[in-house]
Each structure stands twice: as C-alpha cells, then as structure tokens.
Backbone as CSV, one residue per row, in Angstrom:
resi,resn,N_x,N_y,N_z,CA_x,CA_y,CA_z,C_x,C_y,C_z
1,MET,-52.104,66.187,42.312,-52.891,65.851,41.130,-53.530,67.171,40.610
2,ALA,-53.577,67.296,39.337,-54.140,68.492,38.688,-55.660,68.567,38.976
3,GLU,-56.189,69.772,38.869,-57.647,69.906,38.987,-58.342,69.054,37.967
4,LYS,-59.260,68.201,38.391,-59.863,67.193,37.521,-60.614,67.832,36.353
5,ASN,-61.194,69.005,36.514,-61.967,69.621,35.398,-61.058,70.194,34.351
6,ASN,-59.829,70.481,34.640,-58.892,71.111,33.705,-57.836,70.090,33.164
7,ILE,-57.890,68.907,33.599,-56.908,67.887,33.226,-57.266,67.321,31.849
8,THR,-56.244,67.120,31.020,-56.526,66.469,29.747,-56.689,64.967,29.869
9,PHE,-57.260,64.352,28.888,-57.381,62.903,28.863,-55.996,62.248,29.044
10,GLU,-55.056,62.748,28.266,-53.714,62.161,28.284,-53.054,62.272,29.670
11,GLU,-53.231,63.439,30.290,-52.680,63.651,31.642,-53.339,62.723,32.647
12,ALA,-54.617,62.576,32.549,-55.354,61.645,33.461,-54.902,60.207,33.302
13,MET,-54.734,59.811,32.026,-54.267,58.409,31.739,-52.864,58.223,32.285
14,GLU,-52.013,59.231,32.100,-50.591,59.104,32.640,-50.610,58.964,34.157
15,GLN,-51.403,59.766,34.802,-51.462,59.682,36.301,-52.055,58.361,36.697
16,LEU,-53.062,57.900,35.991,-53.663,56.573,36.309,-52.602,55.491,36.127
17,GLU,-51.836,55.526,35.088,-50.808,54.525,34.865,-49.778,54.536,36.007
18,GLN,-49.457,55.728,36.504,-48.482,55.827,37.604,-49.031,55.215,38.864
19,ILE,-50.295,55.429,39.098,-50.938,54.827,40.252,-50.951,53.335,40.184
20,VAL,-51.348,52.826,39.002,-51.326,51.357,38.802,-49.948,50.756,39.035
21,GLU,-48.946,51.384,38.479,-47.582,50.897,38.689,-47.200,50.902,40.124
22,ARG,-47.550,51.963,40.845,-47.258,52.089,42.277,-47.934,50.935,43.079
23,LEU,-49.203,50.702,42.746,-49.957,49.679,43.419,-49.444,48.278,43.088
24,GLU,-48.965,48.092,41.859,-48.425,46.759,41.476,-47.085,46.451,42.145
25,GLU,-46.426,47.457,42.690,-45.167,47.232,43.379,-45.373,46.323,44.576
26,GLY,-46.564,46.454,45.216,-46.894,45.591,46.341,-46.412,45.988,47.698
27,ASP,-45.592,46.989,47.770,-45.062,47.395,49.098,-45.653,48.696,49.610
28,VAL,-46.907,49.010,49.122,-47.552,50.248,49.527,-48.365,49.962,50.782
29,PRO,-48.233,50.809,51.843,-49.019,50.633,53.045,-50.510,50.699,52.726
30,LEU,-51.312,50.055,53.547,-52.732,49.911,53.311,-53.425,51.271,53.108
31,GLU,-53.168,52.223,54.011,-53.816,53.536,53.906,-53.485,54.217,52.617
32,GLU,-52.211,54.127,52.227,-51.794,54.763,50.973,-52.408,54.034,49.776
33,SER,-52.512,52.724,49.875,-53.163,51.970,48.848,-54.614,52.405,48.604
34,ILE,-55.297,52.583,49.710,-56.696,53.056,49.623,-56.763,54.445,48.959
35,ASP,-55.913,55.309,49.404,-55.869,56.694,48.818,-55.547,56.608,47.317
36,LEU,-54.579,55.810,46.934,-54.214,55.677,45.552,-55.355,55.098,44.732
37,PHE,-56.039,54.094,45.313,-57.197,53.527,44.678,-58.293,54.536,44.410
38,GLN,-58.583,55.331,45.429,-59.564,56.398,45.254,-59.191,57.413,44.190
39,GLN,-57.918,57.807,44.193,-57.443,58.683,43.136,-57.598,58.089,41.773
40,GLY,-57.237,56.793,41.678,-57.365,56.102,40.403,-58.784,56.032,39.899
41,MET,-59.690,55.788,40.811,-61.110,55.709,40.448,-61.608,57.082,39.958
42,ALA,-61.186,58.140,40.627,-61.577,59.508,40.165,-60.971,59.810,38.804
43,LEU,-59.735,59.383,38.567,-59.115,59.594,37.246,-59.795,58.770,36.204
44,SER,-60.200,57.601,36.549,-60.915,56.720,35.614,-62.251,57.336,35.240
45,LYS,-62.930,57.968,36.186,-64.186,58.629,35.872,-63.967,59.852,34.955
46,VAL,-62.887,60.559,35.192,-62.559,61.684,34.306,-62.313,61.227,32.909
47,CYS,-61.560,60.139,32.704,-61.313,59.604,31.419,-62.609,59.142,30.741
48,HIS,-63.410,58.442,31.480,-64.683,57.931,30.930,-65.560,59.096,30.496
49,THR,-65.649,60.122,31.314,-66.497,61.323,30.963,-65.967,61.983,29.711
50,LYS,-64.639,62.159,29.598,-64.103,62.779,28.457,-64.300,61.966,27.182
51,LEU,-64.177,60.689,27.305,-64.453,59.787,26.172,-65.892,59.883,25.707
52,GLN,-66.849,59.961,26.706,-68.232,60.040,26.372,-68.524,61.370,25.628
53,ASN,-67.906,62.449,26.091,-68.066,63.768,25.464,-67.558,63.743,24.016
54,ILE,-66.431,63.135,23.806,-65.893,63.020,22.466,-66.790,62.166,21.581
55,GLU,-67.299,61.069,22.100,-68.189,60.200,21.394,-69.449,60.939,20.946
56,GLN,-69.977,61.763,21.810,-71.182,62.538,21.487,-70.863,63.533,20.366
57,LYS,-69.700,64.138,20.405,-69.263,65.095,19.321,-69.102,64.373,18.031
58,MET,-68.594,63.149,18.094,-68.337,62.390,16.883,-69.620,61.818,16.281
59,ASP,-70.699,61.718,17.062,-71.946,61.206,16.531,-72.463,62.116,15.433
60,THR,-72.137,63.359,15.448,-72.550,64.298,14.432,-71.343,65.097,13.975
61,ILE,-71.122,65.108,12.679,-70.045,65.879,12.071,-70.652,66.821,11.086
62,MET,-69.899,67.818,10.673,-70.374,68.830,9.732,-69.913,68.465,8.313
63,LYS,-70.810,68.525,7.372,-70.446,68.380,5.977,-69.729,69.620,5.503
64,ASP,-69.190,69.594,4.310,-68.502,70.754,3.781,-69.394,71.958,3.641
65,ASN,-70.708,71.741,3.497,-71.620,72.872,3.296,-72.162,73.380,4.675
66,GLY,-71.676,72.807,5.744,-72.087,73.280,7.084,-73.257,72.551,7.681
67,GLU,-73.865,71.594,6.956,-74.996,70.827,7.454,-74.493,69.750,8.381
68,ALA,-75.261,69.467,9.401,-74.909,68.369,10.315,-75.248,67.055,9.667
69,ALA,-74.434,66.104,9.871,-74.657,64.753,9.341,-74.206,63.731,10.359
70,PRO,-74.893,62.597,10.440,-74.427,61.551,11.416,-73.063,61.015,11.048
71,PHE,-72.298,60.728,12.035,-70.950,60.227,11.831,-71.077,58.677,11.667
72,ILE,-70.686,58.173,10.533,-70.760,56.753,10.251,-69.355,56.264,9.866
73,ILE,-68.920,55.210,10.554,-67.665,54.582,10.207,-67.883,53.561,9.142
74,GLN,-67.193,53.719,8.011,-67.298,52.742,6.966,-66.157,51.701,7.094
75,GLU,-66.564,50.470,7.186,-65.554,49.405,7.321,-65.035,49.041,5.931
76,GLU,-63.778,48.712,5.894,-63.126,48.301,4.619,-63.645,46.925,4.250
77,GLU,-63.830,46.754,2.946,-64.202,45.452,2.435,-63.000,44.564,2.316
78,LYS,-63.117,43.302,2.614,-61.965,42.385,2.567,-62.001,41.572,1.316
C-alpha cells in the first residue's frame, strides 16, 4: 500500500474497493480478513480526511477581484 500521506483520494478509493472485493469473496482466512479490515479502515480515514480538507477549501472561494467569498451552491429552480 502506498504511503498514506502521499496517496491520492482516487488511489485510496481504488485500494479500498479492492479490499472490499477481496473480503466479499468469503474465502479469506481470519487473520488476513482482520488485516484487510484494518487496511480498509485506514484507507477510509484517509478518504474522509481528504474530503474534509476539500470541503474546507470549498467553503471559501476567491472572486475575480481576489476577495474571499463564501462558497454557496445555488439550486436550480424547477
């Protein structure tokens, strides 16, 4: 597994998906299952942290004139 601090969100998600697929096969020995589960939890934490960081960045965006402004999602009217 790549160093967790240098892994991208996409890489972490891909590795997490591989772990889930492996565990869903059902023929994984108990010790390996526990190791895979721990790796999956670590990858899940990496993904969560990266999403939180992006969310914080998106809370404030820059206007064309360089001033900071809150990020507001405008919903389409139906």
